[in-house]
ZAMARSE-442800 format. One line per field, with one value per residue (C-alpha): residue number from 1; x, y, z. Coordinates in nm, 2 decimals, always signed. Layout:
N
base NUM:...
u X:...
v Y:...
w Z:...
% end
This chain:
435
base 1:2:3:4:5:6:7:8:9:10:11:12:13:14:15:16:17:18:19:20:21:22:23:24:25:26:27:28:29:30:31:32:33:34:35:36:37:38:39:40:41:42:43:44:45:46:47:48:49:50:51:52:53:54:55:56:57:58:59:60:61:62:63:64:65:66:67:68:69:70:71:72:73:74:75:76:77:78:79:80:81:82:83:84:85:86:87:88:89:90:91:92:93:94:95:96:97:98:99:100:101:102:103:104:105:106:107:108:109:110:111:112:113:114:115:116:117:118:119:120:121:122:123:124:125:126:127:128:129:130:131:132:133:134:135:136:137:138:139:140:141:142:143:144:145:146:147:148:149:150:151:152:153:154:155:156:157:158:159:160:161:162:163:164:165:166:167:168:169:170:171:172:173:174:175:176:177:178:179:180:181:182:183:184:185:186:187:188:189:190:191:192:193:194:195:196:197:198:199:200:201:202:203:204:205:206:207:208:209:210:211:212:213:214:215:216:217:218:219:220:221:222:223:224:225:226:227:228:229:230:231:232:233:234:235:236:237:238:239:240:241:242:243:244:245:246:247:248:249:250:251:252:253:254:255:256:257:258:259:260:261:262:263:264:265:266:267:268:269:270:271:272:273:274:275:276:277:278:279:280:281:282:283:284:285:286:287:288:289:290:291:292:293:294:295:296:297:298:299:300:301:302:303:304:305:306:307:308:309:310:311:312:313:314:315:316:317:318:319:320:321:322:323:324:325:326:327:328:329:330:331:332:333:334:335:336:337:338:339:340:341:342:343:344:345:346:347:348:349:350:351:352:353:354:355:356:357:358:359:360:361:362:363:364:365:366:367:368:369:370:371:372:373:374:375:376:377:378:379:380:381:382:383:384:385:386:387:388:389:390:391:392:393:394:395:396:397:398:399:400:401:402:403:404:405:406:407:408:409:410:411:412:413:414:415:416:417:418:419:420:421:422:423:424:425:426:427:428:429:430:431:432:433:434:435
u +24.31:+24.18:+23.90:+23.63:+23.39:+23.22:+22.94:+22.87:+22.67:+22.44:+22.39:+22.01:+21.85:+21.73:+22.09:+22.21:+21.93:+22.08:+22.42:+22.33:+22.07:+22.41:+22.63:+22.40:+22.37:+22.72:+22.74:+22.61:+22.66:+22.97:+22.76:+22.38:+22.13:+21.89:+21.58:+21.76:+21.87:+21.51:+21.37:+21.59:+21.59:+21.21:+21.27:+21.06:+21.21:+21.24:+21.43:+21.65:+21.80:+21.79:+21.95:+22.23:+22.31:+22.36:+22.58:+22.75:+22.84:+23.06:+23.24:+23.04:+22.92:+23.08:+22.82:+22.95:+22.72:+22.96:+22.88:+22.64:+22.45:+22.49:+22.64:+22.90:+23.04:+23.36:+23.61:+23.47:+23.11:+23.22:+23.40:+23.08:+22.83:+23.14:+23.16:+22.81:+22.76:+23.03:+22.89:+22.57:+22.75:+22.92:+23.25:+23.34:+23.27:+23.52:+23.77:+24.09:+24.39:+24.57:+24.83:+24.98:+24.89:+25.02:+25.00:+24.65:+24.53:+24.49:+24.53:+24.37:+24.34:+23.98:+23.84:+23.53:+23.20:+23.41:+23.69:+23.97:+24.16:+24.10:+24.27:+24.10:+24.22:+24.04:+24.14:+24.22:+24.28:+24.32:+24.57:+24.91:+25.12:+24.97:+24.73:+24.88:+24.62:+24.56:+24.90:+25.00:+24.63:+24.38:+24.08:+24.02:+24.03:+23.87:+23.68:+23.71:+23.55:+23.55:+23.46:+23.78:+23.52:+23.41:+23.78:+23.94:+23.58:+23.71:+24.05:+23.92:+23.70:+24.06:+24.26:+23.98:+23.97:+24.35:+24.38:+24.10:+24.23:+24.60:+24.48:+24.31:+24.57:+24.82:+25.00:+25.12:+24.86:+24.61:+24.32:+24.04:+23.75:+23.53:+23.48:+23.22:+23.29:+23.63:+23.72:+23.86:+23.90:+24.12:+24.33:+24.66:+24.89:+25.17:+25.46:+25.81:+26.20:+26.33:+26.66:+26.75:+26.93:+26.58:+26.34:+26.53:+26.49:+26.13:+26.09:+26.24:+26.03:+25.73:+25.77:+25.84:+25.52:+25.34:+25.45:+25.40:+25.02:+25.01:+25.08:+25.30:+25.28:+25.45:+25.51:+25.76:+25.90:+25.96:+25.71:+25.47:+25.64:+25.59:+25.74:+25.57:+25.72:+25.75:+26.01:+25.76:+25.66:+25.33:+25.26:+25.04:+24.90:+24.71:+24.60:+24.86:+24.90:+24.95:+24.92:+25.21:+25.07:+25.08:+25.27:+25.52:+25.53:+25.93:+25.94:+25.73:+25.88:+26.24:+26.15:+26.02:+26.37:+26.58:+26.42:+26.43:+26.78:+26.86:+26.71:+26.89:+27.20:+27.17:+26.99:+27.18:+27.49:+27.40:+27.57:+27.26:+27.12:+26.93:+26.90:+26.55:+26.36:+26.01:+26.08:+26.25:+25.92:+25.63:+25.25:+25.10:+24.79:+24.60:+24.50:+24.50:+24.22:+24.03:+24.07:+24.09:+24.45:+24.55:+24.67:+24.51:+24.41:+24.00:+24.02:+24.18:+23.92:+23.71:+23.39:+23.27:+23.51:+23.30:+23.53:+23.48:+23.53:+23.51:+23.15:+23.06:+23.18:+22.97:+22.68:+22.69:+22.72:+22.41:+22.19:+22.33:+22.19:+21.87:+21.79:+21.86:+21.63:+21.41:+21.44:+21.39:+21.07:+20.91:+21.00:+20.81:+20.52:+20.52:+20.48:+20.23:+19.98:+20.02:+19.96:+19.64:+19.53:+19.56:+19.39:+19.09:+19.03:+19.08:+18.87:+18.59:+18.64:+18.60:+18.27:+18.14:+18.23:+18.10:+17.77:+17.77:+17.86:+17.57:+17.31:+17.44:+17.41:+17.05:+16.94:+17.10:+16.96:+16.61:+16.65:+16.76:+16.45:+16.25:+16.38:+16.35:+16.00:+15.93:+16.12:+15.93:+15.58:+15.70:+15.77:+15.45:+15.25:+15.44:+15.37:+15.02:+15.00:+15.11:+14.87:+14.59:+14.67:+14.68:+14.35:+14.18:+14.36:+14.25:+13.92:+13.81:+13.73:+14.01:+13.78:+13.58:+13.52:+13.16:+13.06:+12.93:+13.07:+12.82:+12.90:+13.23:+13.23:+13.00:+13.24:+13.55:+13.38:+13.29:+13.61:+13.80:+13.56:+13.61:+13.99:+13.93:+13.80:+14.06:+14.31:+14.16:+14.10:+14.48:+14.62:+14.37:+14.53:+14.91:+14.84:+14.68:+15.00:+15.23:+15.06
v -3.95:-3.58:-3.58:-3.26:-3.24:-2.93:-3.13:-3.29:-2.98:-2.96:-3.40:-3.45:-3.73:-3.89:-3.90:-4.03:-4.30:-4.42:-4.44:-4.65:-4.84:-4.88:-4.99:-5.25:-5.42:-5.46:-5.70:-5.95:-5.75:-5.61:-5.41:-5.33:-5.31:-5.04:-5.25:-5.35:-4.97:-4.87:-5.16:-5.07:-4.70:-4.71:-4.41:-4.45:-4.57:-4.17:-4.02:-4.31:-4.21:-3.86:-3.90:-4.18:-3.93:-3.65:-3.89:-4.00:-3.65:-3.55:-3.95:-4.05:-4.41:-4.58:-4.68:-5.03:-5.12:-5.35:-5.71:-5.59:-5.27:-5.16:-4.96:-4.96:-4.70:-4.50:-4.43:-4.09:-4.18:-4.43:-4.10:-3.93:-4.16:-4.18:-3.81:-3.78:-4.00:-3.77:-3.43:-3.56:-3.67:-3.34:-3.54:-3.34:-3.03:-2.93:-3.13:-2.89:-3.08:-3.36:-3.47:-3.76:-4.02:-4.41:-4.73:-4.84:-4.52:-4.11:-3.90:-3.54:-3.28:-3.21:-2.99:-3.11:-2.96:-2.86:-2.66:-2.88:-3.09:-3.43:-3.68:-3.85:-4.18:-4.32:-4.68:-4.73:-5.10:-5.18:-4.92:-5.02:-4.96:-5.26:-5.46:-5.79:-5.76:-6.20:-6.26:-5.96:-5.91:-6.22:-5.98:-6.23:-6.55:-6.80:-6.59:-6.63:-6.30:-5.94:-5.63:-5.40:-5.11:-5.40:-5.50:-5.16:-5.11:-5.42:-5.29:-4.99:-5.18:-5.39:-5.04:-4.88:-5.18:-5.25:-4.86:-4.86:-5.14:-5.02:-4.69:-4.85:-5.07:-4.77:-4.79:-4.47:-4.49:-4.17:-4.14:-4.31:-4.12:-4.21:-4.45:-4.52:-4.78:-4.74:-4.39:-4.37:-4.03:-4.02:-3.72:-3.66:-3.39:-3.17:-3.36:-3.30:-3.45:-3.55:-3.76:-4.05:-4.27:-4.20:-4.30:-4.61:-4.69:-4.64:-4.83:-5.15:-5.12:-5.04:-5.33:-5.58:-5.42:-5.51:-5.89:-5.89:-5.84:-6.12:-5.87:-5.79:-5.48:-5.62:-5.30:-5.14:-4.87:-4.45:-4.36:-4.53:-4.35:-4.00:-3.79:-3.55:-3.24:-3.41:-3.69:-3.94:-4.16:-4.25:-4.54:-4.53:-4.77:-5.09:-5.33:-5.54:-5.64:-6.00:-6.25:-6.38:-6.73:-6.67:-6.91:-6.67:-6.46:-6.47:-6.36:-6.07:-5.96:-6.01:-5.79:-5.52:-5.50:-5.51:-5.24:-4.99:-5.10:-5.03:-4.71:-4.53:-4.70:-4.50:-4.18:-4.14:-4.33:-4.49:-4.83:-4.97:-5.32:-5.53:-5.90:-5.95:-6.25:-6.32:-6.65:-6.46:-6.24:-6.36:-6.29:-6.15:-6.05:-6.21:-5.87:-6.08:-6.31:-5.97:-5.82:-6.15:-6.04:-6.27:-6.57:-6.60:-6.90:-6.96:-7.23:-7.03:-6.76:-6.72:-6.77:-6.49:-6.20:-5.88:-5.70:-5.79:-5.48:-5.63:-5.80:-5.47:-5.29:-5.49:-5.48:-5.12:-5.09:-5.35:-5.10:-4.82:-5.00:-5.10:-4.73:-4.59:-4.82:-4.73:-4.37:-4.43:-4.66:-4.37:-4.12:-4.39:-4.43:-4.02:-3.97:-4.27:-4.15:-3.84:-3.99:-4.21:-3.88:-3.78:-4.06:-4.09:-3.71:-3.82:-4.09:-3.87:-3.64:-3.97:-4.09:-3.72:-3.73:-4.09:-3.98:-3.67:-3.91:-4.17:-3.91:-3.80:-4.13:-4.17:-3.82:-3.94:-4.26:-4.09:-3.86:-4.15:-4.34:-3.99:-3.98:-4.33:-4.29:-4.03:-4.20:-4.49:-4.29:-4.10:-4.42:-4.58:-4.29:-4.28:-4.65:-4.63:-4.32:-4.54:-4.84:-4.59:-4.49:-4.86:-4.94:-4.60:-4.70:-5.05:-4.95:-4.69:-4.84:-4.74:-4.73:-4.40:-4.28:-4.46:-4.33:-4.05:-3.69:-3.73:-4.10:-4.01:-3.78:-3.98:-4.25:-4.06:-3.92:-4.22:-4.41:-4.13:-4.12:-4.45:-4.44:-4.14:-4.36:-4.66:-4.37:-4.26:-4.60:-4.65:-4.35:-4.43:-4.76:-4.62:-4.36:-4.63:-4.85:-4.55:-4.48
w +5.80:+5.83:+6.10:+5.99:+6.22:+6.08:+5.94:+6.27:+6.40:+6.12:+6.13:+6.14:+6.34:+6.03:+5.93:+6.24:+6.21:+5.90:+5.97:+6.32:+6.08:+5.83:+6.16:+6.28:+5.94:+5.90:+6.19:+5.91:+5.59:+5.41:+5.20:+5.36:+5.10:+5.09:+5.19:+5.49:+5.60:+5.57:+5.80:+6.03:+6.08:+5.96:+5.73:+5.41:+5.07:+4.90:+5.22:+5.27:+4.93:+4.99:+5.33:+5.18:+4.89:+5.15:+5.38:+5.05:+4.95:+5.33:+5.32:+5.58:+5.38:+5.11:+4.82:+4.62:+4.31:+4.11:+4.20:+4.52:+4.58:+4.91:+5.15:+5.44:+5.72:+5.66:+5.95:+5.93:+5.98:+6.25:+6.42:+6.41:+6.58:+6.86:+6.85:+6.88:+7.19:+7.38:+7.26:+7.41:+7.73:+7.75:+7.77:+7.45:+7.35:+7.07:+6.89:+6.89:+6.72:+6.60:+6.85:+6.69:+6.44:+6.46:+6.33:+6.45:+6.58:+6.56:+6.88:+6.92:+7.16:+7.30:+7.54:+7.75:+7.88:+8.24:+8.02:+8.07:+7.79:+7.72:+7.51:+7.23:+7.08:+6.78:+6.65:+6.28:+6.24:+5.85:+5.77:+5.54:+5.79:+6.02:+5.82:+6.02:+6.25:+6.27:+6.33:+6.61:+6.75:+6.90:+6.83:+6.56:+6.71:+6.51:+6.24:+5.89:+5.79:+6.03:+5.99:+6.05:+6.19:+6.44:+6.54:+6.58:+6.86:+7.02:+7.05:+7.22:+7.43:+7.59:+7.59:+7.80:+8.04:+8.09:+8.12:+8.40:+8.56:+8.59:+8.69:+8.98:+9.10:+9.12:+8.78:+8.64:+8.35:+8.18:+8.38:+8.18:+8.11:+7.88:+7.59:+7.29:+6.96:+6.87:+7.05:+7.44:+7.62:+7.91:+8.09:+8.00:+8.16:+8.00:+7.96:+7.90:+7.94:+8.24:+8.42:+8.21:+8.50:+8.69:+8.41:+8.35:+8.66:+8.70:+8.37:+8.51:+8.81:+8.61:+8.37:+8.71:+8.86:+8.56:+8.56:+8.91:+8.84:+8.53:+8.28:+7.99:+7.83:+7.48:+7.29:+7.64:+7.39:+7.40:+7.15:+7.42:+7.73:+7.85:+8.15:+8.37:+8.49:+8.84:+8.62:+8.66:+8.34:+8.22:+8.02:+7.78:+7.42:+7.61:+7.32:+7.29:+7.65:+7.73:+8.04:+8.22:+8.14:+7.78:+7.55:+7.43:+7.74:+7.83:+7.43:+7.52:+7.84:+7.74:+7.40:+7.63:+7.84:+7.53:+7.31:+7.63:+7.68:+7.31:+7.33:+7.60:+7.43:+7.11:+7.23:+7.53:+7.51:+7.81:+7.93:+8.12:+8.17:+8.39:+8.49:+8.53:+8.47:+8.45:+8.61:+8.94:+8.95:+9.17:+9.08:+9.32:+9.17:+8.86:+8.68:+8.36:+8.45:+8.54:+8.20:+8.04:+7.90:+7.57:+7.69:+8.06:+8.19:+8.21:+8.45:+8.72:+8.72:+9.01:+8.94:+9.22:+9.07:+9.07:+8.82:+8.47:+8.26:+7.89:+7.97:+8.17:+7.86:+7.57:+7.81:+7.81:+7.44:+7.37:+7.61:+7.42:+7.10:+7.25:+7.38:+7.05:+6.91:+7.17:+7.07:+6.72:+6.79:+7.01:+6.75:+6.50:+6.73:+6.76:+6.38:+6.33:+6.58:+6.39:+6.05:+6.23:+6.34:+5.99:+5.86:+6.10:+5.98:+5.58:+5.68:+5.82:+5.53:+5.28:+5.48:+5.42:+5.08:+5.03:+5.15:+4.93:+4.68:+4.73:+4.79:+4.45:+4.28:+4.47:+4.33:+3.96:+3.94:+4.05:+3.79:+3.54:+3.63:+3.55:+3.22:+3.13:+3.21:+3.01:+2.74:+2.78:+2.75:+2.46:+2.23:+2.41:+2.27:+1.94:+1.88:+2.01:+1.72:+1.45:+1.58:+1.53:+1.23:+1.10:+1.26:+1.11:+0.78:+0.80:+0.88:+0.66:+0.30:+0.05:-0.25:-0.10:-0.44:-0.39:-0.09:-0.07:+0.09:+0.41:+0.44:+0.50:+0.71:+0.95:+0.91:+1.01:+1.30:+1.42:+1.39:+1.59:+1.91:+1.95:+1.93:+2.13:+2.41:+2.41:+2.43:+2.74:+2.89:+2.82:+3.01:+3.34:+3.32:+3.30:+3.57:+3.82:+3.70:+3.84:+4.15
% end
């Protein structure tokens, strides 16, 4: 797998939050749904879909939509999460080149903030070359379902714990520098081959020293040994370490001896042997109990011990998650406060608009009332005119041919005068009612 860190410099804060949300969701989900990603990252759905598409483009996440629609982290996305923490701490400022590839890890040469070269080891459990994790490692224990990214993290925690413990107790191991998730960083010197006989003796003494401290390397071979310019050996690769109290401790101890002797016989044609036995080695210190190596006896643990690096590592990881969540919540609170201010301004504007609308509505109602009154007055006036006309028709005789012209004029004047007085009385009554 190629580690391309070019996009890491352009990774936005929201994209990092979505990656962390997918990582946290994978604790109990094989594929994390978008709704859960939104809930954890506190990113809006439209933004979440856009960010996921961007992460999918750079192969930081994987999308599955056949039986279940969801996303999961790839190893590259998990690498970006670990590297972002290292960049923030200053333990790494640049990834230079790849040094090697193993069955369960990749090794890179990096540069730290002080200008020194450091080694970055990324665990890659689940590869085709190493899929028998349940038989070879005790990370799974009694779990029926497990996540390879989480197992890689456990492997790195164990290896960093073994390396730090061995380094503090004087073992020839690299100097541990930092760790996060499935990645560890340590210092390493430039190496070269040295004297065969002297190396073989150092290796036998180192195997015996491990056993005297309650540990068996379990993978002691030429691929995990390096020689410095001072012709001293350095041992690497510790995830498979077991305790001398393990049920198969004799088998692992003898396998380390045989593997190393066979290498010297095939490569250098050297006839070397050793009669070292595990039963003959006296344990002077139980480091296996301190680091909780596979096969240690829990009843022999010292309840008052101060050094438990595995638990400290797990607590540090939990604190880191809490710190990231607090940062996310702080950002969300700031955004919420900004939104609240905008909402208050909008509410004030809405209140003003509502007041204006209410005033306009009142004016409109007054105008409607006036229009309705005018309309009613017109209808009333029209109705009165019709009634007057009917009364006039009723009171004026139809057969006017029998009446003289003067009588006709007098009758009309009398009727008109009568109805004018009635109209004036009605108008006065209406005016009083309005007032």
